[in-house]
N, CA, C and O atoms as a GROMACS GRO file, in nm:
protein
  340
    1MET      N    1   0.091  -0.111   0.008
    1MET     CA    2   0.004   0.000   0.011
    1MET      C    3   0.082   0.133   0.003
    1MET      O    4   0.176   0.149   0.081
    2THR      N    5   0.054   0.224  -0.080
    2THR     CA    6   0.136   0.352  -0.086
    2THR      C    7   0.088   0.436   0.010
    2THR      O    8  -0.032   0.451   0.035
    3THR      N    9   0.182   0.492   0.067
    3THR     CA   10   0.159   0.615   0.178
    3THR      C   11   0.099   0.725   0.100
    3THR      O   12   0.148   0.765  -0.006
    4PRO      N   13  -0.012   0.775   0.156
    4PRO     CA   14  -0.076   0.892   0.091
    4PRO      C   15   0.009   1.017   0.121
    4PRO      O   16   0.091   1.023   0.213
    5SER      N   17  -0.020   1.125   0.027
    5SER     CA   18   0.042   1.244   0.043
    5SER      C   19  -0.054   1.356   0.103
    5SER      O   20  -0.175   1.337   0.097
    6ILE      N   21  -0.008   1.460   0.155
    6ILE     CA   22  -0.088   1.580   0.199
    6ILE      C   23  -0.169   1.611   0.077
    6ILE      O   24  -0.291   1.620   0.088
    7LEU      N   25  -0.111   1.627  -0.038
    7LEU     CA   26  -0.190   1.667  -0.153
    7LEU      C   27  -0.284   1.567  -0.202
    7LEU      O   28  -0.381   1.607  -0.265
    8SER      N   29  -0.266   1.434  -0.180
    8SER     CA   30  -0.380   1.349  -0.219
    8SER      C   31  -0.491   1.352  -0.120
    8SER      O   32  -0.607   1.329  -0.155
    9LEU      N   33  -0.454   1.382   0.018
    9LEU     CA   34  -0.554   1.382   0.118
    9LEU      C   35  -0.637   1.523   0.114
    9LEU      O   36  -0.753   1.529   0.154
   10PHE      N   37  -0.572   1.629   0.065
   10PHE     CA   38  -0.624   1.756   0.072
   10PHE      C   39  -0.590   1.830  -0.073
   10PHE      O   40  -0.495   1.908  -0.078
   11PRO      N   41  -0.668   1.805  -0.182
   11PRO     CA   42  -0.623   1.833  -0.304
   11PRO      C   43  -0.631   1.992  -0.334
   11PRO      O   44  -0.583   2.037  -0.438
   12THR      N   45  -0.698   2.077  -0.232
   12THR     CA   46  -0.692   2.217  -0.265
   12THR      C   47  -0.647   2.294  -0.129
   12THR      O   48  -0.681   2.252  -0.019
   13PRO      N   49  -0.587   2.380  -0.143
   13PRO     CA   50  -0.531   2.473  -0.021
   13PRO      C   51  -0.651   2.491   0.084
   13PRO      O   52  -0.636   2.481   0.206
   14GLN      N   53  -0.779   2.522   0.014
   14GLN     CA   54  -0.891   2.546   0.107
   14GLN      C   55  -0.926   2.409   0.193
   14GLN      O   56  -0.958   2.411   0.312
   15ASP      N   57  -0.915   2.304   0.121
   15ASP     CA   58  -0.936   2.184   0.213
   15ASP      C   59  -0.848   2.177   0.322
   15ASP      O   60  -0.893   2.138   0.429
   16LEU      N   61  -0.712   2.214   0.310
   16LEU     CA   62  -0.623   2.192   0.415
   16LEU      C   63  -0.646   2.306   0.519
   16LEU      O   64  -0.637   2.278   0.638
   17LEU      N   65  -0.673   2.428   0.483
   17LEU     CA   66  -0.689   2.545   0.566
   17LEU      C   67  -0.804   2.525   0.644
   17LEU      O   68  -0.809   2.582   0.753
   18ALA      N   69  -0.905   2.448   0.606
   18ALA     CA   70  -1.020   2.416   0.670
   18ALA      C   71  -1.020   2.331   0.798
   18ALA      O   72  -1.113   2.325   0.878
   19LEU      N   73  -0.896   2.263   0.807
   19LEU     CA   74  -0.876   2.166   0.918
   19LEU      C   75  -0.846   2.230   1.049
   19LEU      O   76  -0.792   2.340   1.056
   20ALA      N   77  -0.880   2.165   1.147
   20ALA     CA   78  -0.844   2.208   1.282
   20ALA      C   79  -0.704   2.159   1.294
   20ALA      O   80  -0.669   2.066   1.220
   21PRO      N   81  -0.622   2.208   1.374
   21PRO     CA   82  -0.483   2.176   1.389
   21PRO      C   83  -0.451   2.031   1.427
   21PRO      O   84  -0.353   1.969   1.383
   22GLU      N   85  -0.544   1.980   1.515
   22GLU     CA   86  -0.522   1.824   1.556
   22GLU      C   87  -0.551   1.738   1.441
   22GLU      O   88  -0.490   1.631   1.428
   23ASP      N   89  -0.649   1.780   1.347
   23ASP     CA   90  -0.684   1.699   1.239
   23ASP      C   91  -0.575   1.691   1.134
   23ASP      O   92  -0.549   1.584   1.080
   24LEU      N   93  -0.503   1.818   1.100
   24LEU     CA   94  -0.394   1.813   1.026
   24LEU      C   95  -0.274   1.738   1.086
   24LEU      O   96  -0.200   1.674   1.010
   25GLY      N   97  -0.251   1.742   1.216
   25GLY     CA   98  -0.148   1.674   1.289
   25GLY      C   99  -0.169   1.534   1.263
   25GLY      O  100  -0.068   1.469   1.236
   26GLY      N  101  -0.277   1.478   1.265
   26GLY     CA  102  -0.312   1.333   1.244
   26GLY      C  103  -0.278   1.289   1.101
   26GLY      O  104  -0.218   1.183   1.081
   27ALA      N  105  -0.321   1.377   0.991
   27ALA     CA  106  -0.276   1.354   0.860
   27ALA      C  107  -0.126   1.363   0.837
   27ALA      O  108  -0.079   1.285   0.754
   28ILE      N  109  -0.044   1.449   0.901
   28ILE     CA  110   0.102   1.444   0.905
   28ILE      C  111   0.152   1.325   0.940
   28ILE      O  112   0.241   1.271   0.874
   29ILE      N  113   0.095   1.267   1.055
   29ILE     CA  114   0.155   1.145   1.116
   29ILE      C  115   0.140   1.034   1.003
   29ILE      O  116   0.230   0.953   0.982
   30VAL      N  117   0.024   1.034   0.933
   30VAL     CA  118   0.011   0.934   0.829
   30VAL      C  119   0.109   0.956   0.698
   30VAL      O  120   0.150   0.859   0.635
   31VAL      N  121   0.138   1.070   0.668
   31VAL     CA  122   0.221   1.082   0.552
   31VAL      C  123   0.368   1.109   0.589
   31VAL      O  124   0.446   1.128   0.495
   32LEU      N  125   0.413   1.113   0.708
   32LEU     CA  126   0.528   1.144   0.757
   32LEU      C  127   0.645   1.043   0.721
   32LEU      O  128   0.752   1.083   0.674
   33PRO      N  129   0.618   0.923   0.744
   33PRO     CA  130   0.736   0.813   0.725
   33PRO      C  131   0.827   0.837   0.593
   33PRO      O  132   0.949   0.833   0.607
   34PRO      N  133   0.773   0.860   0.471
   34PRO     CA  134   0.879   0.876   0.374
   34PRO      C  135   0.949   1.013   0.371
   34PRO      O  136   1.047   1.034   0.299
   35LEU      N  137   0.895   1.107   0.454
   35LEU     CA  138   0.966   1.241   0.464
   35LEU      C  139   1.078   1.236   0.555
   35LEU      O  140   1.160   1.327   0.549
   36ILE      N  141   1.094   1.135   0.645
   36ILE     CA  142   1.194   1.126   0.742
   36ILE      C  143   1.321   1.106   0.674
   36ILE      O  144   1.326   1.024   0.582
   37GLN      N  145   1.433   1.175   0.710
   37GLN     CA  146   1.568   1.148   0.661
   37GLN      C  147   1.647   1.142   0.769
   37GLN      O  148   1.631   1.225   0.858
   38ASN      N  149   1.741   1.047   0.777
   38ASN     CA  150   1.832   1.034   0.889
   38ASN      C  151   1.759   1.056   1.028
   38ASN      O  152   1.811   1.124   1.116
   39GLY      N  153   1.664   1.009   1.038
   39GLY     CA  154   1.568   1.013   1.158
   39GLY      C  155   1.504   1.137   1.194
   39GLY      O  156   1.434   1.140   1.296
   40LEU      N  157   1.519   1.239   1.123
   40LEU     CA  158   1.467   1.384   1.137
   40LEU      C  159   1.354   1.407   1.030
   40LEU      O  160   1.341   1.348   0.923
   41PHE      N  161   1.278   1.501   1.083
   41PHE     CA  162   1.171   1.562   0.991
   41PHE      C  163   1.192   1.710   0.972
   41PHE      O  164   1.219   1.789   1.062
   42ASN      N  165   1.180   1.734   0.860
   42ASN     CA  166   1.203   1.884   0.818
   42ASN      C  167   1.070   1.940   0.758
   42ASN      O  168   1.022   1.899   0.652
   43ILE      N  169   1.016   2.037   0.832
   43ILE     CA  170   0.896   2.084   0.773
   43ILE      C  171   0.893   2.134   0.623
   43ILE      O  172   0.789   2.128   0.558
   44HIS      N  173   1.003   2.179   0.574
   44HIS     CA  174   1.021   2.230   0.456
   44HIS      C  175   1.001   2.094   0.354
   44HIS      O  176   0.947   2.112   0.245
   45SER      N  177   1.035   1.988   0.385
   45SER     CA  178   1.007   1.868   0.305
   45SER      C  179   0.865   1.860   0.297
   45SER      O  180   0.818   1.839   0.186
   46LEU      N  181   0.786   1.874   0.398
   46LEU     CA  182   0.644   1.860   0.394
   46LEU      C  183   0.571   1.972   0.310
   46LEU      O  184   0.491   1.942   0.221
   47VAL      N  185   0.600   2.090   0.341
   47VAL     CA  186   0.547   2.194   0.266
   47VAL      C  187   0.602   2.206   0.117
   47VAL      O  188   0.528   2.253   0.031
   48GLY      N  189   0.721   2.167   0.087
   48GLY     CA  190   0.775   2.163  -0.050
   48GLY      C  191   0.713   2.069  -0.125
   48GLY      O  192   0.708   2.079  -0.247
   49SER      N  193   0.659   1.965  -0.057
   49SER     CA  194   0.595   1.848  -0.131
   49SER      C  195   0.467   1.898  -0.207
   49SER      O  196   0.431   1.843  -0.311
   50LEU      N  197   0.397   2.008  -0.150
   50LEU     CA  198   0.278   2.077  -0.197
   50LEU      C  199   0.303   2.162  -0.313
   50LEU      O  200   0.213   2.200  -0.387
   51TYR      N  201   0.424   2.190  -0.328
   51TYR     CA  202   0.467   2.304  -0.450
   51TYR      C  203   0.570   2.257  -0.539
   51TYR      O  204   0.676   2.320  -0.548
   52GLN      N  205   0.544   2.134  -0.617
   52GLN     CA  206   0.620   2.080  -0.717
   52GLN      C  207   0.591   2.138  -0.848
   52GLN      O  208   0.478   2.173  -0.883
   53THR      N  209   0.702   2.148  -0.922
   53THR     CA  210   0.676   2.206  -1.065
   53THR      C  211   0.654   2.081  -1.168
   53THR      O  212   0.594   2.094  -1.275
   54ASP      N  213   0.698   1.987  -1.133
   54ASP     CA  214   0.684   1.857  -1.224
   54ASP      C  215   0.556   1.770  -1.200
   54ASP      O  216   0.541   1.663  -1.260
   55ARG      N  217   0.463   1.818  -1.108
   55ARG     CA  218   0.340   1.732  -1.092
   55ARG      C  219   0.233   1.833  -1.045
   55ARG      O  220   0.262   1.951  -1.030
   56PRO      N  221   0.118   1.789  -1.023
   56PRO     CA  222   0.002   1.870  -0.970
   56PRO      C  223   0.046   1.913  -0.843
   56PRO      O  224   0.109   1.841  -0.766
   57SER      N  225   0.010   2.047  -0.816
   57SER     CA  226   0.041   2.106  -0.682
   57SER      C  227  -0.040   2.208  -0.643
   57SER      O  228  -0.140   2.235  -0.711
   58TYR      N  229  -0.008   2.280  -0.527
   58TYR     CA  230  -0.098   2.402  -0.489
   58TYR      C  231  -0.032   2.510  -0.564
   58TYR      O  232   0.088   2.507  -0.594
   59PRO      N  233  -0.123   2.616  -0.597
   59PRO     CA  234  -0.072   2.738  -0.664
   59PRO      C  235   0.035   2.802  -0.563
   59PRO      O  236   0.027   2.812  -0.440
   60PRO      N  237   0.130   2.841  -0.643
   60PRO     CA  238   0.250   2.916  -0.564
   60PRO      C  239   0.212   3.021  -0.465
   60PRO      O  240   0.279   3.031  -0.363
   61GLY      N  241   0.106   3.102  -0.489
   61GLY     CA  242   0.063   3.215  -0.405
   61GLY      C  243   0.008   3.167  -0.295
   61GLY      O  244  -0.030   3.252  -0.215
   62THR      N  245  -0.008   3.046  -0.264
   62THR     CA  246  -0.083   2.992  -0.139
   62THR      C  247   0.016   2.952  -0.026
   62THR      O  248  -0.020   2.925   0.089
   63ARG      N  249   0.146   2.951  -0.070
   63ARG     CA  250   0.252   2.913   0.025
   63ARG      C  251   0.259   2.983   0.149
   63ARG      O  252   0.288   2.932   0.257
   64ARG      N  253   0.226   3.124   0.125
   64ARG     CA  254   0.233   3.209   0.260
   64ARG      C  255   0.123   3.178   0.349
   64ARG      O  256   0.137   3.207   0.468
   65ALA      N  257   0.024   3.127   0.312
   65ALA     CA  258  -0.096   3.098   0.407
   65ALA      C  259  -0.074   2.949   0.472
   65ALA      O  260  -0.112   2.922   0.586
   66ILE      N  261  -0.015   2.868   0.398
   66ILE     CA  262  -0.005   2.721   0.427
   66ILE      C  263   0.125   2.706   0.518
   66ILE      O  264   0.114   2.618   0.603
   67PHE      N  265   0.226   2.762   0.516
   67PHE     CA  266   0.331   2.745   0.585
   67PHE      C  267   0.317   2.776   0.733
   67PHE      O  268   0.386   2.711   0.811
   68PRO      N  269   0.234   2.870   0.780
   68PRO     CA  270   0.230   2.902   0.915
   68PRO      C  271   0.126   2.794   0.973
   68PRO      O  272   0.128   2.777   1.095
   69VAL      N  273   0.044   2.728   0.904
   69VAL     CA  274  -0.039   2.628   0.948
   69VAL      C  275   0.041   2.497   0.978
   69VAL      O  276   0.007   2.424   1.071
   70PHE      N  277   0.139   2.470   0.903
   70PHE     CA  278   0.218   2.346   0.931
   70PHE      C  279   0.313   2.372   1.050
   70PHE      O  280   0.342   2.288   1.135
   71ALA      N  281   0.358   2.504   1.047
   71ALA     CA  282   0.436   2.537   1.162
   71ALA      C  283   0.378   2.528   1.297
   71ALA      O  284   0.443   2.485   1.392
   72GLU      N  285   0.245   2.572   1.306
   72GLU     CA  286   0.171   2.577   1.432
   72GLU      C  287   0.142   2.424   1.474
   72GLU      O  288   0.154   2.388   1.591
   73VAL      N  289   0.108   2.346   1.382
   73VAL     CA  290   0.085   2.206   1.397
   73VAL      C  291   0.212   2.125   1.451
   73VAL      O  292   0.205   2.044   1.543
   74THR      N  293   0.326   2.157   1.384
   74THR     CA  294   0.441   2.089   1.435
   74THR      C  295   0.492   2.131   1.568
   74THR      O  296   0.542   2.051   1.648
   75PHE      N  297   0.478   2.263   1.592
   75PHE     CA  298   0.512   2.331   1.714
   75PHE      C  299   0.418   2.267   1.840
   75PHE      O  300   0.467   2.234   1.948
   76LEU      N  301   0.281   2.258   1.809
   76LEU     CA  302   0.193   2.207   1.916
   76LEU      C  303   0.227   2.063   1.931
   76LEU      O  304   0.230   2.021   2.046
   77ALA      N  305   0.252   1.982   1.835
   77ALA     CA  306   0.287   1.838   1.842
   77ALA      C  307   0.422   1.814   1.923
   77ALA      O  308   0.431   1.722   2.004
   78ASP      N  309   0.517   1.896   1.900
   78ASP     CA  310   0.622   1.884   1.967
   78ASP      C  311   0.616   1.915   2.124
   78ASP      O  312   0.678   1.848   2.206
   79HIS      N  313   0.542   2.015   2.156
   79HIS     CA  314   0.520   2.053   2.286
   79HIS      C  315   0.411   1.960   2.363
   79HIS      O  316   0.408   1.957   2.486
   80VAL      N  317   0.330   1.892   2.289
   80VAL     CA  318   0.240   1.812   2.346
   80VAL      C  319   0.294   1.663   2.350
   80VAL      O  320   0.241   1.577   2.422
   81GLY      N  321   0.408   1.638   2.264
   81GLY     CA  322   0.465   1.505   2.258
   81GLY      C  323   0.415   1.415   2.152
   81GLY      O  324   0.455   1.299   2.157
   82THR      N  325   0.338   1.447   2.063
   82THR     CA  326   0.282   1.370   1.964
   82THR      C  327   0.388   1.293   1.895
   82THR      O  328   0.381   1.170   1.888
   83TYR      N  329   0.478   1.355   1.846
   83TYR     CA  330   0.584   1.283   1.752
   83TYR      C  331   0.692   1.227   1.825
   83TYR      O  332   0.783   1.173   1.763
   84ARG      N  333   0.694   1.235   1.964
   84ARG     CA  334   0.815   1.179   2.030
   84ARG      C  335   0.801   1.044   2.061
   84ARG      O  336   0.691   1.008   2.104
   85GLN      N  337   0.900   0.954   2.047
   85GLN     CA  338   0.898   0.817   2.076
   85GLN      C  339   0.949   0.775   2.202
   85GLN      O  340   0.949   0.655   2.232
   0.00000   0.00000   0.00000
């Protein structure tokens, strides 16, 4: 089974922006495994996956609204302990 991507789960920026932080956090946990490199997660890998030039992606002008949403979710998860093992 292929791991879904944020883009496959939320095909438009509006779909993603409508989520509560805890719901987006759950989606991040699902799509996270292939984005981990050397045991670390980089938020830019996650956000960057939404803005590719060689495949369907979010419009470039939406990045400014999307990035803070991911930053909030990862900040909350780190402080609550969601991603810690």
